N, C-alpha and C positions, 0 to 999 in steps of 0.2 A: 614847331614845324610838324606837318603831317607826314606820315611815312607810308610807303608801299611795302607790305609784308607778305612773305610766302610761308605757307604752312602745309605740310603734306599729311593728309588724314588717312592715307593709304598709299601703297607703292613706294614707301621709303624703307630701305634695307630689306626689301622683299620684292618679288616680281609680280605681286598680285594686289588687287584692291585699289588701283590707282585713283587718287582723289587729291588734286593739288589746288589749294585755296589761296587766291590772291586778294588781299585786303587793300583797298585804296581809299583815299579821303571821300570819294564820291560814289563808288560802285564796287561791289565785291563779286569776284568771278571764280567759279569752280571749273577747273580743267579736268575733265573725265570724272566718272562716278561709278567705279567698278566694285564688284564683289570680291571678297577675299576667298581664295581657294587653297587647296593643299592640306597641310597638317591641321589637326583639330584646333590648336591654339590660334591659328590664323582664321579658320572658318568661324570660330566663336566670336571674332571681332565684328562680324556682320550683325550680331544680335546686340552689341553694346551701343550705348548712346553715343552719338557723334560728339566730338570734343568742342564743337561750335553749335550755336543755335541754328536750326535750319532756316529760320527767318533772316539770318545774316547773309544768305546767299541770294544774290540778285539775278545772276545769269549763269548758265552752264554751257560750256563749249565742249563738244565731244569729238575726240580725235579719230576714233574708229569703233567698230561694232564687235568687239570681243567682250566676253562676259566679265573679264577682270578690268574692263574700262567702262562698260555701260550697265552692268547687271544690278547695280544698286539704285539706279534711277527710279524704278517703281516704289522702292521704299522711301526714297527722298520725297517723292510726291505724296506718298501715304502720310509722311510726317509733316506735310504742309507746304512744300516748295511749289511755287506757282509762276516762276520766271520762265523766260524763253530758253529753249535748248537748241543751240545752233550746231549744225553738222552738215557735211556734204549730203547730197541727195541719196547716193547708194548707202551711206552710213545710216541714214534715217530708216531706210527700208530694211536693212539687215538688222539694225538695233531692234526694230519692231519684232522681227522673228526671234531674235535671241531673248528678249525680255519676256515675250509671251510664253516661250518654251520654258524658261527658267521659272516663271510663275506657276505653270502647270506642274512642274516637278516639285516645287515647294508645296503645293496643295496635295499632290499625291503622297509625298513623304510624310506629311502631317497625318493624312488619313490612314496610312499604313501603320504609323506609330500608335495611333489611337486604336486601330483594329487589333494589333498584336500586343498592345500595352507595354511597349518597351521604352516609352518616353519617361523621363524623370519628372515631367510635369503631369498634373492630373488630366489636362487636356492639351495635347500638342497643337500648336498653331503654326501656320505657314509664315515664313518671313514676310511674304507679301502674296497677294492673290492675282489672278488673271485680270480682275477688275482694276486693281491698282496699276497693272501694266498698261491696260487700255487707257486709263486716265492720263498716264504720262505721255501717251502718243499725241495727245492734243496740244502739247507744249512745244513740239518740235517745229523748228523753222529751218528749212534746207537752204544752203547757200552754195554758190559756185566756187570752185577753186580760183584763187587769185582775185577774188572779189573783196574789195575793202568794205568792211562792215563797221559803221560808226555806232558805238554804244552810248556815248555822250560826248561832250565837247573836249574831254581829256583822254578818252580811251576809244581805240578802234582796233580791229584785228583783221587778219587775213589767214586763209588756210591754203597750203600747198600740198600736193600729193607726196606721201612719204614712202610709197611703194610697198607697204607692209601687207595689206589686203585690199580688196576692192573698196574704194571710197576713203581709205585711211589718209590722214594728213598730219602735217606739223602746223603749229599755230604760231604766228608772230603777232604780238600785241604791242601796239604803240600806246604807251601809258605815261602821261605827265612828262613828255619830252624824252623818255627812255624807251628802248625796245627790248622786250622780253620774248624769247623764243622757247616754246615748249615743243620738244622733238616729237612727242607721241612715240609710237613704236616705229623704228626705222627699218625699212625693207632692204632687200638685196640689190646688188648691182647686176645680178645675173638671172633674174626671174625669167622663166619661159613665157609668162603671161603678162605680168605687170611692167609698166615702164619703170625705169630706175627712179629713185627718189629725186624730186625737185629740191632746190636749195634756196634757203634764205641766205643772204650774204652780209646782212648787218644785224648785229645784236649787241646789247650791253650785258645782258644776262641770258644764259642758255641753261634751261632745265632739260636734262638729257637722259634718255634711257641707257641702261648698261647691261642688258640681259646676258649678252655674250661678250662682256668686256674683258674676259680673260681667255677667250678661245678664238681659234681660226677654223672656219668650216673647211671641210675637205675640198680639194681642188679636182677630185675625180668627177667625171660626168655622171650626174645622178641617174640619167636614163640608162646608161650602161650598167651602173650598179644595180638598178632595179631589175633590168632584164636578166642579169646574172643570178640574182636571188630567186627570181621567179623560175628560171629554167632549172636551177639546182633543186628547188623544192618539187617541181613537177617530176623530175627524175626519181625523187624519193617517194613519189605518190603522196605528197603531203599537201597541206593547205597554206595559203599565204594570207595571214590576218594583219591588216594595217589599221591600227587605231588612228582615227582620222578626225581632225578638227573640221567641223561641218562647214565653216565659212572659210573659203580660200583653199585650204589644203585638199579637201575632197575634190574640188573642181580641177585643181592642177593635176592631181593624180589621174583622174578620169581622162584628162587631155593627154597625159603622157602615155598611159596604158593603151589608149586608142591608137596613138601614133606608133607605138612599138609593135602593135598587131599589124598595122598597115605596112610597116617596114619589114614584117616577118622576122622580127628579132625575138618574139615570144610566140608560143603556139596560138594561132588565130582562134582555135576552138575552145580555149580555156574560158570557162564562164567567169564573169565579173559581176559582183553584187555590190550595190551601194545600199547598205542597210542603216539608214538614218533619215527619219522623216524631216528633220531640220536641214540636213544636207541636201535633201531633195528640193526643199523650198528655197534654200540658198542658191541652188543651181538655177532655179527659175528666175530669181532676182538677178543672178549673173547674166542670164540670157537677155534680160531687159536692158542691162548696161554693158552689152558686149562691145560697144564702141569705146569703152574705157580700157580694153585690153589691146596689147600690141600685135596680137595675131589676127589674121583675117577673120572676119565675122563668121563666114561659112565654116571655116576650120573650127572655130570655137563652138558653133552650134552642133557640130558633128560629134562632140565628146560623149554624147549619150548613146551613140551607136554601139551595140554590143554590150551595153551595161544594163543589167536588170535592177531597177530602182524599187526597193521594197519599203512600203510604209506600214505593212501589216505584221504585228508581232507574232501572230500564229505562223506566218510564212517563214519567220526566222528559224523555227525548229525544223521546218522542211529543208531549208538551205543547209543547216548543220548536218542533217542526216543524209544529204545528197552524196552519192558516191563520186569518187574522182577528185582530182585537184581543182581548186577554185581560188579566186582572188576575192577577198572580202574587205571592203572599206566600211568601217562602222565607227560611230562616235561612242565614247569621247576620245579625244586625242591623247589624253594622259591617263586613260583607263580609270577615271574616277567614277564612272557610271554609264548608263545607257546600254544599247544593244550589244556593244562590243564585249561586255562581260559574259553574256550568254555563250558567245563563241569561245571566249577565253577559257571558260569552265570546261568545255569539251576538248580544247586543243592544247592546253598548257602543259599537259603531262605526256605528250607524245613528241619525241624528237624529230619525227618526220616533218612536223609542222614548223612554221617560222612566224614569229611576231616581228613585224618591221616597224621600228620607231622612226618617226620622221621629223619630230619637232621637239621643242623644249619640254622637259619633264620636270615639273616642280617638285620640290621637297615634300615628302609625305604622300605622293601619289603612287599607284601601282606601276605606272610607267617608270618612275624613278627606281622603284624596287626591282623591276626587270633590268633596267639599265645597270643597276648595282649587282646584278646576278644573284639576287636573293634565292634561297633554295625552296621557298614556298610563298604562296600568295593567299591572302584571305579575301574571299569573294562571297558576298551574301551570307556571312556568318560561318562559312566552312573554309578549311584550309586545303589548298591544292598544291601538290609537289610540282616544281617547275623543272621540266625536261625539254620544253620547247626551245628551239634555237632562237636566239634574240639577235637581230641585226639592226644597224642604224644607218640611215642616210642623212647626213647633216647638210648636204648641199641643197636640199629642198627647204631648209628652214626659212620661215618668213621674216626672221630677225637678222639684221646686219651682224656680222662678226666684228672682232676688234678692229681689223684693218678697215672695214667699211664704216664703222663708227668714226674712226679717225679721219677717213676721207670726207665724210659728211661734215665734220667739224672744220676741216681745212678750207671749206668754201666761204667761211666768213672772212671778208676782205680785211676788216679791222679787227684786231684781237678783242674778244669780249672781256669785260671787266672780271667776270666770274663764270665758271661752269659749275652747275649744281647737279650731282648725279642722283638719279632715282631708278626705280624699277630694275633692281639687281640684287642678287645674293652677295654675301659679304666678300667673297674672294673676287668676284667679278667687279664689284664696286672699287675695291682697294687697288686691284691690278690696273683698271682703267684710269683711276685717279692718278696714279704714278705715271702711267704712259702719257696722259694728256699733259701733265705738268712738265715732263721731260721733253716732249715733242714740241709743244707750243709755248711753253713758259707762261701758262695761264693759271691763275689761282683756281683751285678746284676744291669744292666742298661736297661731302657726302651728306645727303639730307637725312635728318633724324625724324622718326615718327612724331607727329603732332608738335614739333618744336617750331616756334615762330622765328623767322629769319627776316630781319630788316634788309631789304634790298637797297633802298635809297630813301632820302627825305625829299619831299616836294617843296619847291619854291613857293612862297606865298603868292596867291593869285590876286 
């Protein structure tokens, strides 16, 4: 008998590099195709040969446009992939932005390594180029939410909104008489902008994220927390630096800050800067799909009022030197690179300033180091003492917490045969495994990297 086999090429026992490969007798499908981020041992996996031949992948389905889910696509195409890439329409547009930006960074990093000769290779090469990213765009095919897409006579799929970011979805695949659901990244029940996750109610197998499988988000009002932190810092005559994910988080923060100013809960005159070319472009894409948000379209389009959007690196220095308190939203969200590091170098050693962490901080990132209250940070080869105040607002996380993950799972009418946990660090995976088993009495497996797992055997056709 032929079997349907699941293998995680990334996103197993880690929160990054998501690539889940489903082998069937007639068609092989890759769910997500992300870059590894964080500690060096993870990032080095981007350069390693895939454990499967690229030619074995027939189709790619993309759940959403974050780098750890879509950032490997240009390299996959560079290696020879020529199949269709299915995604929602907003995900297609955002993935284009993410991949082109990533390719540009790859090229710049290689050029810098060659110029200053700090690469261990005689000539440093980019992981992939802008041309590779452009080539991958030709393979995208946008589909609508709740549209049934038939891949062949045995396999079809559907995407429902997952509430994580604009365009994000969960995937239900009907495969040889069985239903396999890939959760993608599951969003919050309380997002100010996005509708709550939609739900599939039938599944034999559920491949489920577990980012916050061991945590509950704060129940405090994030807007109140944000206004308190801003007002406290203004009194100290300090600056508010918010490391910002360019897609989703930046737009939500702009919306919230604009609303707080209108309600006179923070000083209306405090300048707000969005210093991220990618976030600026993501905001334009969000404007295009304003109908996907649950707020009034005109309210959404007003979020740029009072926000100075900077795309010029030279202006970054002018913003840094500007007198008086200011709010700065700058990428990247985990302080791994980008404009935010220029601000951090100037602000990290002054306790009048605050760094406000808003989302998940992966192991090995500067964001995690600040979260852990490290006494110094290494930035561009130099060490900086940390005296800046570090605050967190978890209520704005785009990821469901443990209770919301269990709520999502509770929507399945009939008990799945198995839940397989991915996209989590060790403690989150193990804690959620036990919680699911005790709550639902469902067999739960933690996915191992590159390990082949037989889901079921197919009946002879």
